C-alpha positions in Angstrom: 9.8 -5.1 -11.9 7.6 -5.8 -8.5 5.9 -3.0 -6.7 5.5 -2.7 -2.9 2.3 -0.1 -2.1 0.5 1.6 0.4 -3.3 2.2 0.2 -5.6 4.1 2.9 -9.0 4.0 3.4 -10.4 7.2 4.5 -13.2 5.0 6.1 -11.1 3.9 8.9 -7.6 5.7 8.4 -5.8 2.6 8.3 -3.2 1.3 5.7 -3.2 -1.6 3.5 0.6 -2.8 2.4 0.7 -5.3 -0.4 3.2 -6.0 -3.5 2.6 -7.0 -7.0 4.1 -7.5 -10.2 1.7 -5.7 -12.3 0.4 -2.6 -10.0 -2.2 -1.1 -12.7 -4.1 -4.3 -12.7 -3.7 -5.1 -8.9 -4.8 -1.2 -7.9 -8.1 -1.7 -10.1 -9.0 -5.0 -8.2 -8.6 -3.0 -5.1 -10.9 -0.4 -6.1 -13.7 -2.6 -7.6 -13.7 -4.5 -4.6 -12.1 -7.8 -5.9 -9.9 -7.9 -3.1 -11.3 -9.6 0.1 -9.2 -7.8 2.8 -9.8 -4.2 1.3 -13.3 -4.8 -0.2 -15.2 -3.3 3.0 -12.5 -0.3 3.4 -13.3 1.3 -0.1 -12.5 3.8 -1.6 -8.7 3.5 -1.1 -6.1 5.9 -2.0 -2.7 5.3 -3.4 -0.4 7.0 -0.8 2.9 5.5 -1.3 4.9 3.0 -4.0 8.2 1.6 -4.7 9.7 -0.6 -7.4 11.9 -3.2 -6.9 13.9 -5.4 -9.3 12.8 -8.6 -7.8 10.4 -10.5 -5.8 12.3 -11.1 -2.6 13.1 -7.3 -2.4 9.8 -6.6 -2.7 8.5 -9.1 -0.1 11.1 -8.0 2.2 10.1 -4.3 1.6 6.2 -5.1 2.2 7.3 -6.9 5.7 9.2 -3.8 6.5 6.7 -1.2 5.6 3.9 -3.3 7.8 6.3 -3.4 11.0 6.0 -0.5 13.6 9.0 1.2 12.1 7.9 0.9 8.4 4.4 2.4 9.3 6.5 5.4 11.2 8.5 5.6 8.0 5.3 5.7 5.8 3.7 8.4 8.5 6.9 10.7 8.1 7.2 10.4 4.3 3.7 11.2 3.7 2.8 13.4 6.5 1.5 16.8 4.7 -0.6 14.6 2.5 -2.0 12.9 5.6 -2.8 16.1 7.9 -3.8 18.0 4.4 
């Protein structure tokens, strides 16, 4: 399985979207500051993830979630979480 995920930084209120084959390890890398693109944005919160059967589907979904329409989808999907 491949996982497409969205993290949110309470610091800057922005999203980070990624994909991985092993989500548990990847999330630990994010939280420990081992990923350069999220290192300065910690702490990070997992706000959304999806599982896909193959890499191509996961990369397609990642590209979509990073787009304007994808970000709108995420905001609608987790609206109650983001507004408290």
